[in-house]
PDB file of N, CA, C and O in Angstrom:
ATOM      1  N   MET A   1       0.852  -1.182   0.000  1.00  0.00           N
ATOM      2  CA  MET A   1       0.000   0.000   0.000  1.00  0.00           C
ATOM      3  C   MET A   1       0.891   1.236   0.000  1.00  0.00           C
ATOM      4  O   MET A   1       1.872   1.295   0.741  1.00  0.00           O
ATOM      5  N   ALA A   2       0.559   2.210  -0.817  1.00  0.00           N
ATOM      6  CA  ALA A   2       1.369   3.410  -0.962  1.00  0.00           C
ATOM      7  C   ALA A   2       1.252   4.292   0.269  1.00  0.00           C
ATOM      8  O   ALA A   2       0.186   4.407   0.873  1.00  0.00           O
ATOM      9  N   GLN A   3       2.357   4.906   0.625  1.00  0.00           N
ATOM     10  CA  GLN A   3       2.383   5.832   1.759  1.00  0.00           C
ATOM     11  C   GLN A   3       1.794   7.168   1.322  1.00  0.00           C
ATOM     12  O   GLN A   3       2.224   7.735   0.318  1.00  0.00           O
ATOM     13  N   GLN A   4       0.822   7.670   2.061  1.00  0.00           N
ATOM     14  CA  GLN A   4       0.230   8.965   1.742  1.00  0.00           C
ATOM     15  C   GLN A   4       1.167  10.075   2.200  1.00  0.00           C
ATOM     16  O   GLN A   4       1.834   9.927   3.224  1.00  0.00           O
ATOM     17  N   PRO A   5       1.231  11.188   1.461  1.00  0.00           N
ATOM     18  CA  PRO A   5       2.047  12.311   1.932  1.00  0.00           C
ATOM     19  C   PRO A   5       1.446  12.873   3.214  1.00  0.00           C
ATOM     20  O   PRO A   5       0.241  12.758   3.435  1.00  0.00           O
ATOM     21  N   PRO A   6       2.264  13.471   4.050  1.00  0.00           N
ATOM     22  CA  PRO A   6       1.725  14.028   5.298  1.00  0.00           C
ATOM     23  C   PRO A   6       0.755  15.168   4.996  1.00  0.00           C
ATOM     24  O   PRO A   6       0.887  15.861   3.987  1.00  0.00           O
ATOM     25  N   LEU A   7      -0.207  15.347   5.875  1.00  0.00           N
ATOM     26  CA  LEU A   7      -1.170  16.427   5.698  1.00  0.00           C
ATOM     27  C   LEU A   7      -0.494  17.757   5.978  1.00  0.00           C
ATOM     28  O   LEU A   7       0.384  17.847   6.836  1.00  0.00           O
ATOM     29  N   ASN A   8      -0.906  18.793   5.249  1.00  0.00           N
ATOM     30  CA  ASN A   8      -0.454  20.149   5.514  1.00  0.00           C
ATOM     31  C   ASN A   8      -1.376  20.753   6.563  1.00  0.00           C
ATOM     32  O   ASN A   8      -2.498  20.279   6.738  1.00  0.00           O
ATOM     33  N   PRO A   9      -0.926  21.787   7.263  1.00  0.00           N
ATOM     34  CA  PRO A   9      -1.765  22.382   8.316  1.00  0.00           C
ATOM     35  C   PRO A   9      -3.141  22.835   7.837  1.00  0.00           C
ATOM     36  O   PRO A   9      -4.092  22.827   8.618  1.00  0.00           O
ATOM     37  N   GLY A  10      -3.268  23.229   6.575  1.00  0.00           N
ATOM     38  CA  GLY A  10      -4.558  23.694   6.059  1.00  0.00           C
ATOM     39  C   GLY A  10      -5.485  22.587   5.609  1.00  0.00           C
ATOM     40  O   GLY A  10      -6.642  22.851   5.284  1.00  0.00           O
ATOM     41  N   ASP A  11      -5.002  21.338   5.579  1.00  0.00           N
ATOM     42  CA  ASP A  11      -5.833  20.217   5.147  1.00  0.00           C
ATOM     43  C   ASP A  11      -6.782  19.788   6.258  1.00  0.00           C
ATOM     44  O   ASP A  11      -6.397  19.711   7.424  1.00  0.00           O
ATOM     45  N   GLU A  12      -8.018  19.511   5.884  1.00  0.00           N
ATOM     46  CA  GLU A  12      -8.996  19.002   6.844  1.00  0.00           C
ATOM     47  C   GLU A  12      -9.089  17.487   6.801  1.00  0.00           C
ATOM     48  O   GLU A  12      -9.605  16.872   7.734  1.00  0.00           O
ATOM     49  N   ALA A  13      -8.595  16.874   5.724  1.00  0.00           N
ATOM     50  CA  ALA A  13      -8.651  15.422   5.566  1.00  0.00           C
ATOM     51  C   ALA A  13      -7.622  15.006   4.534  1.00  0.00           C
ATOM     52  O   ALA A  13      -7.063  15.846   3.830  1.00  0.00           O
ATOM     53  N   GLU A  14      -7.370  13.691   4.444  1.00  0.00           N
ATOM     54  CA  GLU A  14      -6.466  13.177   3.427  1.00  0.00           C
ATOM     55  C   GLU A  14      -7.110  13.309   2.052  1.00  0.00           C
ATOM     56  O   GLU A  14      -8.329  13.190   1.928  1.00  0.00           O
ATOM     57  N   PRO A  15      -6.304  13.555   1.016  1.00  0.00           N
ATOM     58  CA  PRO A  15      -6.865  13.624  -0.338  1.00  0.00           C
ATOM     59  C   PRO A  15      -7.577  12.328  -0.706  1.00  0.00           C
ATOM     60  O   PRO A  15      -7.110  11.241  -0.366  1.00  0.00           O
ATOM     61  N   GLY A  16      -8.697  12.441  -1.393  1.00  0.00           N
ATOM     62  CA  GLY A  16      -9.441  11.279  -1.856  1.00  0.00           C
ATOM     63  C   GLY A  16     -10.482  10.759  -0.895  1.00  0.00           C
ATOM     64  O   GLY A  16     -11.230   9.845  -1.240  1.00  0.00           O
ATOM     65  N   VAL A  17     -10.553  11.316   0.305  1.00  0.00           N
ATOM     66  CA  VAL A  17     -11.567  10.876   1.269  1.00  0.00           C
ATOM     67  C   VAL A  17     -12.935  11.351   0.780  1.00  0.00           C
ATOM     68  O   VAL A  17     -13.078  12.518   0.414  1.00  0.00           O
ATOM     69  N   PRO A  18     -13.944  10.475   0.765  1.00  0.00           N
ATOM     70  CA  PRO A  18     -15.275  10.914   0.327  1.00  0.00           C
ATOM     71  C   PRO A  18     -15.752  12.127   1.124  1.00  0.00           C
ATOM     72  O   PRO A  18     -15.557  12.205   2.337  1.00  0.00           O
ATOM     73  N   GLY A  19     -16.375  13.059   0.428  1.00  0.00           N
ATOM     74  CA  GLY A  19     -16.876  14.266   1.082  1.00  0.00           C
ATOM     75  C   GLY A  19     -15.837  15.365   1.191  1.00  0.00           C
ATOM     76  O   GLY A  19     -16.057  16.361   1.880  1.00  0.00           O
ATOM     77  N   THR A  20     -14.692  15.192   0.511  1.00  0.00           N
ATOM     78  CA  THR A  20     -13.665  16.224   0.523  1.00  0.00           C
ATOM     79  C   THR A  20     -13.300  16.604  -0.905  1.00  0.00           C
ATOM     80  O   THR A  20     -13.616  15.884  -1.853  1.00  0.00           O
ATOM     81  N   GLY A  21     -12.640  17.726  -1.044  1.00  0.00           N
ATOM     82  CA  GLY A  21     -12.173  18.166  -2.344  1.00  0.00           C
ATOM     83  C   GLY A  21     -11.053  19.166  -2.199  1.00  0.00           C
ATOM     84  O   GLY A  21     -10.846  19.731  -1.125  1.00  0.00           O
ATOM     85  N   GLU A  22     -10.326  19.385  -3.288  1.00  0.00           N
ATOM     86  CA  GLU A  22      -9.246  20.361  -3.275  1.00  0.00           C
ATOM     87  C   GLU A  22      -9.815  21.761  -3.432  1.00  0.00           C
ATOM     88  O   GLU A  22     -10.794  21.977  -4.146  1.00  0.00           O
ATOM     89  N   ASP A  23      -9.185  22.700  -2.754  1.00  0.00           N
ATOM     90  CA  ASP A  23      -9.562  24.100  -2.861  1.00  0.00           C
ATOM     91  C   ASP A  23      -8.283  24.918  -2.843  1.00  0.00           C
ATOM     92  O   ASP A  23      -7.239  24.434  -2.406  1.00  0.00           O
ATOM     93  N   LEU A  24      -8.359  26.147  -3.312  1.00  0.00           N
ATOM     94  CA  LEU A  24      -7.204  27.024  -3.235  1.00  0.00           C
ATOM     95  C   LEU A  24      -6.906  27.342  -1.781  1.00  0.00           C
ATOM     96  O   LEU A  24      -7.817  27.497  -0.968  1.00  0.00           O
ATOM     97  N   CYS A  25      -5.639  27.435  -1.466  1.00  0.00           N
ATOM     98  CA  CYS A  25      -5.229  27.777  -0.098  1.00  0.00           C
ATOM     99  C   CYS A  25      -5.740  29.178   0.236  1.00  0.00           C
ATOM    100  O   CYS A  25      -5.520  30.110  -0.539  1.00  0.00           O
ATOM    101  N   PRO A  26      -6.418  29.345   1.376  1.00  0.00           N
ATOM    102  CA  PRO A  26      -6.956  30.655   1.729  1.00  0.00           C
ATOM    103  C   PRO A  26      -5.879  31.661   2.129  1.00  0.00           C
ATOM    104  O   PRO A  26      -6.122  32.867   2.090  1.00  0.00           O
ATOM    105  N   ASP A  27      -4.699  31.188   2.509  1.00  0.00           N
ATOM    106  CA  ASP A  27      -3.663  32.110   2.970  1.00  0.00           C
ATOM    107  C   ASP A  27      -2.823  32.671   1.832  1.00  0.00           C
ATOM    108  O   ASP A  27      -2.504  33.860   1.835  1.00  0.00           O
ATOM    109  N   CYS A  28      -2.454  31.835   0.853  1.00  0.00           N
ATOM    110  CA  CYS A  28      -1.612  32.302  -0.253  1.00  0.00           C
ATOM    111  C   CYS A  28      -2.406  32.473  -1.546  1.00  0.00           C
ATOM    112  O   CYS A  28      -1.836  32.829  -2.577  1.00  0.00           O
ATOM    113  N   ASN A  29      -3.711  32.224  -1.501  1.00  0.00           N
ATOM    114  CA  ASN A  29      -4.592  32.333  -2.670  1.00  0.00           C
ATOM    115  C   ASN A  29      -4.141  31.462  -3.832  1.00  0.00           C
ATOM    116  O   ASN A  29      -4.302  31.840  -4.993  1.00  0.00           O
ATOM    117  N   GLY A  30      -3.578  30.296  -3.528  1.00  0.00           N
ATOM    118  CA  GLY A  30      -3.215  29.334  -4.562  1.00  0.00           C
ATOM    119  C   GLY A  30      -1.835  29.512  -5.152  1.00  0.00           C
ATOM    120  O   GLY A  30      -1.449  28.750  -6.038  1.00  0.00           O
ATOM    121  N   SER A  31      -1.076  30.497  -4.689  1.00  0.00           N
ATOM    122  CA  SER A  31       0.261  30.724  -5.255  1.00  0.00           C
ATOM    123  C   SER A  31       1.301  29.763  -4.685  1.00  0.00           C
ATOM    124  O   SER A  31       2.308  29.486  -5.336  1.00  0.00           O
ATOM    125  N   GLY A  32       1.068  29.254  -3.479  1.00  0.00           N
ATOM    126  CA  GLY A  32       2.047  28.384  -2.826  1.00  0.00           C
ATOM    127  C   GLY A  32       3.142  29.147  -2.112  1.00  0.00           C
ATOM    128  O   GLY A  32       3.976  28.543  -1.437  1.00  0.00           O
ATOM    129  N   LYS A  33       3.154  30.465  -2.248  1.00  0.00           N
ATOM    130  CA  LYS A  33       4.179  31.307  -1.624  1.00  0.00           C
ATOM    131  C   LYS A  33       3.524  32.345  -0.723  1.00  0.00           C
ATOM    132  O   LYS A  33       2.444  32.859  -1.013  1.00  0.00           O
ATOM    133  N   LEU A  34       4.200  32.633   0.362  1.00  0.00           N
ATOM    134  CA  LEU A  34       3.726  33.649   1.292  1.00  0.00           C
ATOM    135  C   LEU A  34       4.955  34.339   1.865  1.00  0.00           C
ATOM    136  O   LEU A  34       5.805  33.692   2.477  1.00  0.00           O
ATOM    137  N   ASP A  35       5.052  35.630   1.672  1.00  0.00           N
ATOM    138  CA  ASP A  35       6.205  36.409   2.140  1.00  0.00           C
ATOM    139  C   ASP A  35       7.514  35.863   1.595  1.00  0.00           C
ATOM    140  O   ASP A  35       8.514  35.831   2.313  1.00  0.00           O
ATOM    141  N   GLY A  36       7.529  35.429   0.331  1.00  0.00           N
ATOM    142  CA  GLY A  36       8.750  34.975  -0.322  1.00  0.00           C
ATOM    143  C   GLY A  36       9.188  33.562   0.017  1.00  0.00           C
ATOM    144  O   GLY A  36      10.253  33.128  -0.421  1.00  0.00           O
ATOM    145  N   ALA A  37       8.393  32.836   0.787  1.00  0.00           N
ATOM    146  CA  ALA A  37       8.739  31.457   1.165  1.00  0.00           C
ATOM    147  C   ALA A  37       7.528  30.565   0.890  1.00  0.00           C
ATOM    148  O   ALA A  37       6.426  31.051   0.637  1.00  0.00           O
ATOM    149  N   ASP A  38       7.756  29.241   0.944  1.00  0.00           N
ATOM    150  CA  ASP A  38       6.635  28.315   0.790  1.00  0.00           C
ATOM    151  C   ASP A  38       5.596  28.594   1.866  1.00  0.00           C
ATOM    152  O   ASP A  38       5.926  28.773   3.038  1.00  0.00           O
ATOM    153  N   CYS A  39       4.336  28.628   1.448  1.00  0.00           N
ATOM    154  CA  CYS A  39       3.238  28.842   2.387  1.00  0.00           C
ATOM    155  C   CYS A  39       3.165  27.648   3.336  1.00  0.00           C
ATOM    156  O   CYS A  39       3.165  26.499   2.895  1.00  0.00           O
ATOM    157  N   LYS A  40       3.102  27.920   4.630  1.00  0.00           N
ATOM    158  CA  LYS A  40       3.065  26.836   5.621  1.00  0.00           C
ATOM    159  C   LYS A  40       1.694  26.167   5.675  1.00  0.00           C
ATOM    160  O   LYS A  40       1.601  25.003   6.066  1.00  0.00           O
ATOM    161  N   THR A  41       0.637  26.865   5.296  1.00  0.00           N
ATOM    162  CA  THR A  41      -0.708  26.296   5.356  1.00  0.00           C
ATOM    163  C   THR A  41      -0.877  25.172   4.352  1.00  0.00           C
ATOM    164  O   THR A  41      -1.457  24.134   4.672  1.00  0.00           O
ATOM    165  N   CYS A  42      -0.370  25.369   3.126  1.00  0.00           N
ATOM    166  CA  CYS A  42      -0.555  24.365   2.070  1.00  0.00           C
ATOM    167  C   CYS A  42       0.731  23.620   1.743  1.00  0.00           C
ATOM    168  O   CYS A  42       0.730  22.748   0.875  1.00  0.00           O
ATOM    169  N   GLY A  43       1.818  23.943   2.414  1.00  0.00           N
ATOM    170  CA  GLY A  43       3.084  23.269   2.153  1.00  0.00           C
ATOM    171  C   GLY A  43       3.674  23.642   0.800  1.00  0.00           C
ATOM    172  O   GLY A  43       4.481  22.890   0.253  1.00  0.00           O
ATOM    173  N   GLY A  44       3.286  24.788   0.251  1.00  0.00           N
ATOM    174  CA  GLY A  44       3.819  25.244  -1.019  1.00  0.00           C
ATOM    175  C   GLY A  44       3.087  24.714  -2.237  1.00  0.00           C
ATOM    176  O   GLY A  44       3.506  24.976  -3.365  1.00  0.00           O
ATOM    177  N   THR A  45       1.999  23.971  -2.036  1.00  0.00           N
ATOM    178  CA  THR A  45       1.262  23.414  -3.176  1.00  0.00           C
ATOM    179  C   THR A  45       0.223  24.381  -3.731  1.00  0.00           C
ATOM    180  O   THR A  45      -0.160  24.275  -4.896  1.00  0.00           O
ATOM    181  N   GLY A  46      -0.233  25.312  -2.919  1.00  0.00           N
ATOM    182  CA  GLY A  46      -1.294  26.229  -3.340  1.00  0.00           C
ATOM    183  C   GLY A  46      -2.677  25.645  -3.169  1.00  0.00           C
ATOM    184  O   GLY A  46      -3.672  26.309  -3.462  1.00  0.00           O
ATOM    185  N   LYS A  47      -2.757  24.390  -2.690  1.00  0.00           N
ATOM    186  CA  LYS A  47      -4.054  23.718  -2.548  1.00  0.00           C
ATOM    187  C   LYS A  47      -4.183  23.118  -1.144  1.00  0.00           C
ATOM    188  O   LYS A  47      -3.195  22.712  -0.532  1.00  0.00           O
ATOM    189  N   VAL A  48      -5.398  23.072  -0.662  1.00  0.00           N
ATOM    190  CA  VAL A  48      -5.694  22.393   0.602  1.00  0.00           C
ATOM    191  C   VAL A  48      -6.869  21.443   0.344  1.00  0.00           C
ATOM    192  O   VAL A  48      -7.665  21.669  -0.567  1.00  0.00           O
ATOM    193  N   THR A  49      -6.970  20.396   1.137  1.00  0.00           N
ATOM    194  CA  THR A  49      -8.082  19.446   1.049  1.00  0.00           C
ATOM    195  C   THR A  49      -9.079  19.821   2.136  1.00  0.00           C
ATOM    196  O   THR A  49      -8.742  19.829   3.320  1.00  0.00           O
ATOM    197  N   GLN A  50     -10.311  20.132   1.730  1.00  0.00           N
ATOM    198  CA  GLN A  50     -11.330  20.563   2.674  1.00  0.00           C
ATOM    199  C   GLN A  50     -12.593  19.744   2.525  1.00  0.00           C
ATOM    200  O   GLN A  50     -12.864  19.159   1.476  1.00  0.00           O
ATOM    201  N   GLY A  51     -13.355  19.716   3.598  1.00  0.00           N
ATOM    202  CA  GLY A  51     -14.657  19.077   3.558  1.00  0.00           C
ATOM    203  C   GLY A  51     -15.599  19.884   2.684  1.00  0.00           C
ATOM    204  O   GLY A  51     -15.582  21.115   2.714  1.00  0.00           O
ATOM    205  N   ILE A  52     -16.425  19.190   1.902  1.00  0.00           N
ATOM    206  CA  ILE A  52     -17.398  19.880   1.063  1.00  0.00           C
ATOM    207  C   ILE A  52     -18.798  19.513   1.527  1.00  0.00           C
ATOM    208  O   ILE A  52     -18.995  18.548   2.266  1.00  0.00           O
ATOM    209  N   GLY A  53     -19.728  20.274   1.096  1.00  0.00           N
ATOM    210  CA  GLY A  53     -21.093  20.063   1.567  1.00  0.00           C
ATOM    211  C   GLY A  53     -21.298  20.841   2.845  1.00  0.00           C
ATOM    212  O   GLY A  53     -20.632  21.853   3.063  1.00  0.00           O
ATOM    213  N   GLY A  54     -22.155  20.418   3.651  1.00  0.00           N
ATOM    214  CA  GLY A  54     -22.400  21.114   4.911  1.00  0.00           C
ATOM    215  C   GLY A  54     -23.487  20.396   5.656  1.00  0.00           C
ATOM    216  O   GLY A  54     -24.219  19.559   5.127  1.00  0.00           O
ATOM    217  N   GLY A  55     -23.553  20.754   6.873  1.00  0.00           N
ATOM    218  CA  GLY A  55     -24.565  20.039   7.580  1.00  0.00           C
ATOM    219  C   GLY A  55     -24.912  20.728   8.804  1.00  0.00           C
ATOM    220  O   GLY A  55     -25.771  20.263   9.552  1.00  0.00           O
TER     221      GLY A  55
END
């Protein structure tokens, strides 16, 4: 079984979990950079995994 990458601080769940989806990082607006360095919220990817829907 493949090892999943570690979650970034902005992720709410592992990628591929039902009821989740990718979204632009709210801190760097999808650029992956913040103040000239990799954004810590998304780990420099520009994306976070968040729960979708609502309840």
